[in-house]
C-alpha positions, 0 to 999 in steps of 0.5 A: 738298464736305463734304456731297458726301463725306458722301453717298459710300457705304461698304459693310460690306465696305469699312468692315470692310477699313478697320478691318482696315487700322487694326488691322493697324497696331496689331498689326504687330511693326515698329510701336510705335504704330498708327493710332488710332480717330480715324485710322481715321475719317480713313482712311474719310473720305479714301477717301470724298473720293477716291471723290468725286474719281473721280465715284463715289458709293461707295468701293472698296478701291482708294480705301482703298489709294490714300489709306492711306499718306498718311493713316496714314504719319504716324500710325504709329511704327516700332519701334527695330528697324525703324528700325535696319533702315532700314524706312519707314512707307510700306514697312510700309503697302505690306506691310500692304495686300498682306497684308490680304484685299480685299473682292471685291464692292461689298457686301463 
C-alpha cells in the first residue's frame, strides 16, 4: 500500500494548497501552535492515501479537505482566548479551509 500511495500524483497547485493550509494554522490568531513541517508532510501523505481509496491516481483539493481536520486537529493548539470562547480545533480548521482559495484545475 505504501508503494501505491507513493505513486499518487500531487499537482503543484494542490501541493501549494496543502502548504497554504499548514501556513494558515501557524498564522491564525486563535492558535498558539500550528501544523509543523512534518505535519504538512503527513497531510500530503494522508491526502494521497485518501485519493487511493477513491481509486484515483491524483489528489484533489477535496481529498485535502476531507483529511485536514483529522490530520491537523491534534497538531494545533488553541490560544487561551479561543479556549475561553469555547472554540474547537475542528471549528478553526473548517474556517481555515473555507477561507483558503482552492485550486480549480488539476494542474493548479
